[in-house]
C-alpha positions as MATLAB code, in Angstrom:
seq = 'MKARSYFLLLFVSLLSGCGVEDLCSSSVTSTLASPSGETKAVIVQRDCGATTSMAYYVHLISANEEPSDENSVFNSDKTEGISTSWRNDTTLVISYKKARIFNFTNFWQPKTGNPNKEIRVLEISKDQ';
ca = [
     -39.765   -6.561  -29.435;
     -38.731   -2.940  -29.580;
     -39.302   -2.224  -26.144;
     -37.257   -5.290  -25.125;
     -34.194   -4.257  -27.362;
     -34.460   -0.628  -25.458;
     -34.690   -2.202  -22.103;
     -31.657   -4.501  -22.885;
     -29.709   -1.363  -24.056;
     -30.544    0.595  -21.047;
     -29.538   -2.276  -18.830;
     -26.161   -2.811  -20.523;
     -25.601    0.935  -20.243;
     -26.245    1.096  -16.556;
     -23.929   -1.985  -16.082;
     -20.983   -0.433  -18.070;
     -20.914    2.424  -15.475;
     -20.594    0.029  -12.491;
     -17.080   -0.321  -11.309;
     -15.848    2.812  -12.997;
     -15.213    4.647   -9.709;
     -12.640    3.147   -7.184;
     -14.886    2.166   -4.279;
     -11.860    1.915   -2.036;
     -10.587    4.530    0.111;
      -7.071    4.967    1.225;
      -5.475    7.006    4.193;
      -2.165    7.435    5.283;
      -1.761    6.033    8.965;
       1.848    6.656    9.672;
       4.798    8.465    8.191;
       8.436    8.081    9.471;
      11.312    9.715    8.111;
      14.754    8.019    8.091;
      17.587    9.244   10.270;
      18.883   11.474    7.453;
      15.547   12.590    6.311;
      16.178   11.499    2.679;
      13.746    8.760    2.884;
      10.142    8.117    4.236;
       8.406    4.979    5.278;
       4.629    5.474    4.721;
       1.856    2.987    6.099;
      -1.278    3.497    3.966;
      -4.497    1.732    5.102;
      -7.009    0.719    2.136;
     -10.559    0.275    2.926;
     -12.606   -1.540    0.178;
     -15.886   -2.081    2.232;
     -17.553   -4.360    4.624;
     -16.904   -7.650    2.598;
     -13.055   -7.234    2.803;
     -10.496   -6.916    5.366;
      -8.614   -3.633    5.544;
      -5.303   -3.764    3.570;
      -2.140   -2.158    4.602;
       0.627   -1.127    2.334;
       4.124    0.130    3.300;
       5.800    2.259    0.946;
       9.357    3.515    0.652;
       9.774    6.906   -1.000;
      12.088    9.811   -1.301;
      11.399   12.689    0.870;
       9.595   14.709   -1.908;
       7.509   11.741   -3.312;
       4.143   10.463   -2.698;
       3.055    6.583   -2.163;
       2.209    4.772   -5.204;
       1.892    1.065   -6.296;
       5.402    1.347   -7.640;
       7.019    2.043   -4.275;
       5.078   -0.428   -2.114;
       7.459   -2.954   -0.354;
       4.811   -4.563    1.940;
       1.104   -5.489    1.314;
      -1.056   -7.360    3.782;
      -4.428   -7.701    5.031;
      -5.892   -9.114    8.173;
      -3.220   -7.117    9.823;
      -2.804   -6.142   13.420;
      -0.377   -3.768   15.030;
       1.551   -2.907   12.113;
       4.412   -0.480   12.685;
       7.711    0.699   11.113;
      11.035    1.890   12.545;
      14.431    2.670   11.367;
      17.526    0.560   12.661;
      19.790    3.103   10.860;
      19.500    5.263    7.638;
      19.827    1.997    5.415;
      17.480   -0.419    7.375;
      13.763   -0.350    7.832;
      12.058   -2.666   10.003;
       8.334   -3.613    9.603;
       6.682   -5.085   12.735;
       3.280   -6.453   13.119;
       1.347   -8.742   15.413;
      -0.589  -10.422   12.835;
      -0.756  -10.248    9.012;
      -1.578  -12.299    5.837;
       1.118  -11.020    3.610;
       0.609  -10.797   -0.283;
       3.848   -8.794   -1.042;
       7.198   -8.062    0.560;
      10.353   -6.760   -0.830;
      13.608   -6.909    1.160;
      15.385   -4.025   -0.368;
      14.501   -0.674   -1.959;
      16.467    1.711   -4.182;
      15.421    5.187   -4.992;
      14.512    6.258   -8.522;
      16.487    9.506   -8.241;
      19.413   10.623   -6.329;
      22.383    8.268   -5.272;
      22.198    5.015   -7.647;
      24.222    3.163   -5.133;
      21.923    3.758   -2.152;
      19.878    0.646   -0.937;
      17.701    0.461    1.758;
      17.297   -3.103    3.454;
      13.886   -3.979    4.608;
      13.251   -6.367    7.534;
       9.692   -7.839    8.201;
       9.210   -9.220   11.920;
       6.261  -10.633   13.600;
       5.870   -9.251   17.220;
       5.019  -12.663   18.338;
       8.453  -14.159   17.510;
];
């Protein structure tokens, strides 16, 4: 009975360590500055292994910031041909050939700087 208790304790201890590390990897695939250079659109590819599709995130950030979950304006998987372009300093276009979209925000405001600045975000399928 004592050996069984030790085995159970060891098993639970090993399981508690599972999932602690993030098994996903992220890499920036594209960074595009706005015409004024004040804002950047960053596409991040997230790979969580063979059993999942690559996920793509588009982040809008001030020139001196890094991408984070808080500044994501677009999130998709099963994505092909994703790209960004600026129509002007206040309009970002996210284009893709194919995507399953989980999150889309059609505007963004910087946390610092001009409180009246707003970036409009357009999402366009290239098949349209």
